[in-house]
DRENPA-3360 file (N, C-alpha, C; in nm, 2 decimals, always signed):
BEGIN
1 = MFPSPKHR = +17.74/-5.56/+21.62/+17.81/-5.57/+21.75/+17.86/-5.71/+21.77 ~ +17.78/-5.81/+21.75/+17.82/-5.95/+21.77/+17.87/-6.00/+21.64 ~ +17.97/-6.09/+21.64/+18.02/-6.14/+21.51/+17.92/-6.22/+21.43 ~ +17.83/-6.29/+21.51/+17.72/-6.37/+21.44/+17.61/-6.40/+21.54 ~ +17.50/-6.44/+21.50/+17.39/-6.48/+21.59/+17.43/-6.60/+21.68 ~ +17.52/-6.68/+21.63/+17.57/-6.80/+21.71/+17.65/-6.74/+21.82 ~ +17.74/-6.65/+21.80/+17.82/-6.59/+21.90/+17.74/-6.52/+22.01 ~ +17.64/-6.45/+21.96/+17.54/-6.38/+22.05/+17.48/-6.47/+22.14;
9 = GIFLTTLS = +17.43/-6.59/+22.09/+17.36/-6.69/+22.17/+17.45/-6.75/+22.27 ~ +17.58/-6.78/+22.23/+17.67/-6.85/+22.32/+17.71/-6.75/+22.44 ~ +17.73/-6.62/+22.40/+17.77/-6.52/+22.50/+17.66/-6.50/+22.60 ~ +17.54/-6.48/+22.55/+17.43/-6.45/+22.64/+17.39/-6.57/+22.72 ~ +17.39/-6.69/+22.67/+17.36/-6.81/+22.74/+17.46/-6.83/+22.85 ~ +17.58/-6.81/+22.82/+17.69/-6.84/+22.92/+17.67/-6.74/+23.04 ~ +17.65/-6.61/+23.01/+17.62/-6.52/+23.12/+17.50/-6.56/+23.20 ~ +17.40/-6.59/+23.14/+17.28/-6.64/+23.21/+17.30/-6.76/+23.29;
17 = TLGVAKLI = +17.37/-6.86/+23.24/+17.40/-6.98/+23.31/+17.49/-6.95/+23.44 ~ +17.57/-6.85/+23.43/+17.65/-6.81/+23.55/+17.57/-6.73/+23.65 ~ +17.45/-6.70/+23.62/+17.36/-6.62/+23.71/+17.37/-6.47/+23.70 ~ +17.43/-6.43/+23.59/+17.43/-6.28/+23.56/+17.29/-6.23/+23.53 ~ +17.25/-6.13/+23.61/+17.13/-6.06/+23.59/+17.14/-5.93/+23.51 ~ +17.26/-5.87/+23.53/+17.29/-5.74/+23.47/+17.44/-5.73/+23.45 ~ +17.48/-5.70/+23.33/+17.62/-5.67/+23.29/+17.63/-5.52/+23.26 ~ +17.72/-5.46/+23.32/+17.74/-5.31/+23.30/+17.89/-5.28/+23.27;
25 = VNFSGGGD = +17.90/-5.22/+23.15/+18.04/-5.18/+23.10/+18.04/-5.03/+23.10 ~ +18.13/-4.97/+23.18/+18.15/-4.83/+23.18/+18.27/-4.79/+23.10 ~ +18.25/-4.68/+23.02/+18.36/-4.63/+22.94/+18.37/-4.48/+22.95 ~ +18.49/-4.42/+22.92/+18.50/-4.28/+22.92/+18.62/-4.24/+22.83 ~ +18.62/-4.12/+22.78/+18.73/-4.07/+22.70/+18.74/-3.92/+22.70 ~ +18.85/-3.87/+22.64/+18.88/-3.73/+22.63/+19.02/-3.71/+22.58 ~ +19.04/-3.58/+22.53/+19.17/-3.56/+22.48/+19.18/-3.62/+22.34 ~ +19.24/-3.73/+22.33/+19.24/-3.81/+22.21/+19.24/-3.96/+22.23;
33 = SGDIDSID = +19.18/-4.00/+22.34/+19.18/-4.14/+22.37/+19.06/-4.17/+22.46 ~ +19.02/-4.30/+22.46/+18.91/-4.35/+22.54/+18.93/-4.50/+22.56 ~ +18.87/-4.55/+22.67/+18.88/-4.69/+22.70/+18.77/-4.73/+22.79 ~ +18.77/-4.86/+22.82/+18.67/-4.92/+22.91/+18.72/-4.89/+23.05 ~ +18.64/-4.84/+23.14/+18.68/-4.81/+23.28/+18.65/-4.93/+23.37 ~ +18.54/-5.00/+23.35/+18.50/-5.11/+23.44/+18.40/-5.20/+23.37 ~ +18.41/-5.33/+23.41/+18.31/-5.43/+23.36/+18.26/-5.50/+23.48 ~ +18.13/-5.49/+23.51/+18.07/-5.55/+23.63/+17.95/-5.64/+23.59;
41 = AYNADMNT = +17.95/-5.75/+23.65/+17.83/-5.85/+23.63/+17.77/-5.88/+23.77 ~ +17.64/-5.86/+23.78/+17.57/-5.88/+23.91/+17.47/-5.98/+23.90 ~ +17.44/-6.04/+24.02/+17.33/-6.14/+24.03/+17.20/-6.06/+24.04 ~ +17.09/-6.13/+24.05/+16.95/-6.07/+24.05/+16.93/-5.96/+24.16 ~ +17.00/-5.98/+24.28/+16.98/-5.89/+24.39/+17.07/-5.77/+24.37 ~ +17.16/-5.77/+24.27/+17.26/-5.66/+24.24/+17.35/-5.64/+24.36 ~ +17.37/-5.75/+24.45/+17.46/-5.73/+24.56/+17.58/-5.83/+24.55 ~ +17.58/-5.91/+24.45/+17.69/-6.00/+24.44/+17.75/-5.99/+24.30;
49 = EIPLTAQI = +17.88/-5.95/+24.29/+17.95/-5.94/+24.16/+17.99/-6.08/+24.12 ~ +17.97/-6.11/+23.99/+18.00/-6.24/+23.93/+18.13/-6.23/+23.85 ~ +18.23/-6.31/+23.88/+18.35/-6.30/+23.79/+18.33/-6.34/+23.65 ~ +18.39/-6.28/+23.56/+18.37/-6.31/+23.41/+18.49/-6.37/+23.36 ~ +18.54/-6.48/+23.43/+18.66/-6.55/+23.39/+18.64/-6.67/+23.30 ~ +18.51/-6.71/+23.29/+18.48/-6.82/+23.20/+18.52/-6.79/+23.06 ~ +18.56/-6.89/+22.98/+18.61/-6.87/+22.85/+18.52/-6.94/+22.75 ~ +18.50/-6.88/+22.63/+18.42/-6.93/+22.53/+18.49/-6.90/+22.39;
57 = PWSSDENY = +18.46/-6.98/+22.29/+18.52/-6.95/+22.16/+18.46/-6.82/+22.10 ~ +18.54/-6.75/+22.04/+18.50/-6.62/+21.99/+18.57/-6.58/+21.86 ~ +18.50/-6.50/+21.78/+18.56/-6.45/+21.65/+18.58/-6.30/+21.67 ~ +18.69/-6.25/+21.62/+18.70/-6.10/+21.62/+18.78/-6.06/+21.50 ~ +18.75/-5.95/+21.45/+18.81/-5.89/+21.33/+18.94/-5.81/+21.37 ~ +19.04/-5.82/+21.29/+19.16/-5.74/+21.32/+19.20/-5.68/+21.19 ~ +19.25/-5.56/+21.19/+19.31/-5.50/+21.07/+19.46/-5.53/+21.06 ~ +19.50/-5.55/+20.94/+19.64/-5.57/+20.91/+19.68/-5.51/+20.78;
65 = FNMDEGTW = +19.81/-5.48/+20.77/+19.86/-5.42/+20.64/+19.91/-5.53/+20.55 ~ +19.85/-5.54/+20.43/+19.89/-5.64/+20.34/+20.00/-5.58/+20.26 ~ +20.13/-5.63/+20.29/+20.25/-5.57/+20.22/+20.25/-5.59/+20.07 ~ +20.19/-5.71/+20.03/+20.19/-5.73/+19.88/+20.10/-5.64/+19.81 ~ +19.99/-5.60/+19.87/+19.89/-5.52/+19.80/+19.91/-5.37/+19.84 ~ +19.97/-5.34/+19.95/+19.99/-5.21/+20.00/+19.86/-5.15/+20.05 ~ +19.78/-5.24/+20.11/+19.65/-5.19/+20.16/+19.62/-5.25/+20.30 ~ +19.53/-5.17/+20.37/+19.48/-5.22/+20.50/+19.37/-5.32/+20.47;
73 = EKRTKEEV = +19.37/-5.43/+20.54/+19.26/-5.53/+20.52/+19.22/-5.58/+20.65 ~ +19.10/-5.65/+20.65/+19.05/-5.70/+20.77/+19.04/-5.86/+20.76 ~ +19.08/-5.92/+20.87/+19.07/-6.07/+20.87/+19.00/-6.11/+21.01 ~ +18.94/-6.23/+21.00/+18.87/-6.28/+21.12/+18.97/-6.37/+21.19 ~ +18.97/-6.35/+21.32/+19.06/-6.44/+21.41/+18.97/-6.51/+21.50 ~ +18.99/-6.64/+21.51/+18.91/-6.73/+21.60/+19.00/-6.76/+21.72 ~ +18.95/-6.74/+21.84/+19.02/-6.77/+21.96/+18.93/-6.80/+22.08 ~ +18.98/-6.84/+22.19/+18.90/-6.86/+22.31/+18.93/-6.74/+22.40;
81 = MTLEKIAK = +18.83/-6.67/+22.44/+18.84/-6.55/+22.52/+18.76/-6.56/+22.65 ~ +18.80/-6.48/+22.75/+18.72/-6.46/+22.87/+18.59/-6.38/+22.84 ~ +18.49/-6.40/+22.92/+18.37/-6.32/+22.90/+18.40/-6.17/+22.92 ~ +18.49/-6.14/+23.01/+18.53/-6.00/+23.04/+18.59/-5.94/+22.91 ~ +18.68/-6.01/+22.85/+18.74/-5.95/+22.73/+18.64/-5.94/+22.62 ~ +18.55/-6.03/+22.61/+18.45/-6.02/+22.50/+18.36/-5.90/+22.53 ~ +18.32/-5.88/+22.66/+18.24/-5.76/+22.69/+18.30/-5.64/+22.65 ~ +18.44/-5.63/+22.67/+18.51/-5.51/+22.63/+18.51/-5.49/+22.48;
89 = ELTLQALE = +18.54/-5.60/+22.41/+18.54/-5.59/+22.26/+18.40/-5.56/+22.21 ~ +18.30/-5.61/+22.27/+18.16/-5.58/+22.22/+18.13/-5.43/+22.24 ~ +18.17/-5.38/+22.35/+18.14/-5.24/+22.38/+18.22/-5.15/+22.28 ~ +18.34/-5.18/+22.26/+18.42/-5.10/+22.17/+18.37/-5.11/+22.03 ~ +18.32/-5.23/+21.99/+18.26/-5.24/+21.86/+18.13/-5.17/+21.85 ~ +18.05/-5.17/+21.95/+17.92/-5.10/+21.95/+17.95/-4.95/+21.94 ~ +18.05/-4.90/+22.01/+18.08/-4.76/+22.00/+18.13/-4.72/+21.86 ~ +18.21/-4.80/+21.81/+18.26/-4.78/+21.67/+18.15/-4.78/+21.57;
97 = DQGLDWYN = +18.05/-4.87/+21.59/+17.94/-4.88/+21.50/+17.85/-4.75/+21.50 ~ +17.84/-4.68/+21.62/+17.76/-4.57/+21.63/+17.82/-4.44/+21.56 ~ +17.95/-4.44/+21.55/+18.02/-4.33/+21.48/+18.02/-4.20/+21.56 ~ +18.00/-4.21/+21.69/+18.01/-4.08/+21.77/+18.15/-4.06/+21.83 ~ +18.19/-3.94/+21.83/+18.32/-3.91/+21.88/+18.32/-3.89/+22.03 ~ +18.33/-4.00/+22.11/+18.32/-3.99/+22.25/+18.46/-3.99/+22.32 ~ +18.56/-3.98/+22.24/+18.70/-3.99/+22.30/+18.79/-3.88/+22.26 ~ +18.75/-3.79/+22.17/+18.84/-3.67/+22.14/+18.79/-3.55/+22.21;
105 = NDGGQGTL = +18.87/-3.45/+22.21/+18.84/-3.32/+22.26/+18.78/-3.33/+22.40 ~ +18.66/-3.28/+22.43/+18.60/-3.28/+22.56/+18.56/-3.42/+22.60 ~ +18.55/-3.51/+22.51/+18.53/-3.65/+22.54/+18.38/-3.69/+22.56 ~ +18.37/-3.80/+22.63/+18.24/-3.84/+22.67/+18.25/-3.96/+22.76 ~ +18.14/-4.02/+22.79/+18.13/-4.13/+22.88/+18.00/-4.20/+22.86 ~ +17.99/-4.32/+22.92/+17.86/-4.39/+22.91/+17.87/-4.54/+22.96 ~ +17.77/-4.61/+22.92/+17.76/-4.75/+22.96/+17.70/-4.83/+22.85 ~ +17.74/-4.96/+22.85/+17.67/-5.06/+22.77/+17.61/-5.16/+22.88;
113 = EIDFATSP = +17.48/-5.18/+22.87/+17.42/-5.27/+22.97/+17.35/-5.38/+22.91 ~ +17.36/-5.50/+22.96/+17.28/-5.62/+22.92/+17.20/-5.66/+23.04 ~ +17.07/-5.65/+23.03/+16.98/-5.67/+23.14/+16.90/-5.80/+23.11 ~ +16.91/-5.90/+23.19/+16.85/-6.03/+23.17/+16.71/-6.04/+23.24 ~ +16.65/-5.92/+23.28/+16.52/-5.92/+23.34/+16.41/-5.94/+23.23 ~ +16.45/-5.92/+23.10/+16.36/-5.95/+22.99/+16.41/-6.06/+22.91 ~ +16.32/-6.12/+22.83/+16.36/-6.23/+22.74/+16.32/-6.19/+22.60 ~ +16.41/-6.18/+22.51/+16.55/-6.19/+22.52/+16.61/-6.07/+22.60;
121 = PTITLDIG = +16.73/-6.08/+22.65/+16.79/-5.97/+22.73/+16.79/-5.84/+22.65 ~ +16.77/-5.73/+22.73/+16.78/-5.60/+22.67/+16.92/-5.55/+22.67 ~ +16.97/-5.50/+22.56/+17.10/-5.45/+22.54/+17.09/-5.30/+22.51 ~ +17.15/-5.22/+22.59/+17.14/-5.07/+22.57/+17.28/-5.01/+22.57 ~ +17.30/-4.91/+22.49/+17.42/-4.84/+22.49/+17.39/-4.69/+22.51 ~ +17.43/-4.63/+22.62/+17.41/-4.49/+22.65/+17.54/-4.42/+22.64 ~ +17.54/-4.31/+22.56/+17.66/-4.23/+22.54/+17.63/-4.09/+22.57 ~ +17.72/-4.02/+22.65/+17.71/-3.88/+22.68/+17.83/-3.82/+22.62;
129 = INYTSVEE = +17.81/-3.72/+22.53/+17.92/-3.64/+22.47/+17.93/-3.51/+22.54 ~ +18.06/-3.48/+22.58/+18.08/-3.35/+22.65/+18.12/-3.24/+22.55 ~ +18.07/-3.12/+22.58/+18.10/-3.00/+22.50/+18.13/-2.89/+22.59 ~ +18.24/-2.82/+22.56/+18.27/-2.70/+22.64/+18.22/-2.58/+22.55 ~ +18.15/-2.49/+22.61/+18.10/-2.37/+22.54/+18.17/-2.25/+22.60 ~ +18.18/-2.15/+22.52/+18.24/-2.02/+22.56/+18.14/-1.91/+22.54 ~ +18.11/-1.83/+22.64/+18.02/-1.72/+22.63/+18.11/-1.60/+22.63 ~ +18.11/-1.52/+22.52/+18.20/-1.41/+22.51/+18.12/-1.28/+22.53;
137 = HSFDLSED = +18.19/-1.18/+22.60/+18.13/-1.05/+22.62/+18.24/-0.95/+22.59 ~ +18.20/-0.84/+22.52/+18.30/-0.74/+22.49/+18.24/-0.60/+22.53 ~ +18.32/-0.52/+22.60/+18.27/-0.39/+22.64/+18.37/-0.28/+22.60 ~ +18.33/-0.17/+22.55/+18.42/-0.06/+22.51/+18.42/+0.03/+22.64 ~ +18.53/+0.03/+22.71/+18.54/+0.11/+22.83/+18.63/+0.23/+22.81 ~ +18.66/+0.26/+22.69/+18.76/+0.37/+22.67/+18.70/+0.51/+22.70 ~ +18.57/+0.53/+22.70/+18.50/+0.66/+22.73/+18.49/+0.68/+22.88 ~ +18.52/+0.59/+22.96/+18.50/+0.61/+23.11/+18.60/+0.70/+23.17;
% end
C-alpha cells in the first residue's frame, strides 16, 4: 500500500502532527467504475474536521506504454502531493492489492480508516461487495 516504510512514516507522522486522530476514506462503485467518495480527517473529539492540504514528498507508480518495446511498463514518479491526494492514492492501491471486484456489476462500497488511538496507528480496509440474486418460481397453470 505504501511505496516504502519511509513514506509510511512521513505520511503518518504528518497526519499525527496536524492533530488527526482518525482518517476515513469512503469509496463506492458499480456498473463498471468506482471512485473515492470522501476523505475526512478528524481530531480526537471527532467534532472538528482537519484539512488535508499539507504537502509532502511522495512516490507513485504509473503505467506507460513503451513504444520501442511495445509493452506496458511501470515507472516511479517522485512529486510533492497533498495529504488528501495521497490518502486517495493509498486507498485505491490498497483496493487494487486486495483483488476484489468492488466496482463492476452490482458494485460495492467501504472505507479505509487510519486510527491514531493505538501506537502504531491501526489501518483497516473494509469492503462490502453487492450481489443481486434472483429467486425463480415456475408453475404449470395450463390444467386450471
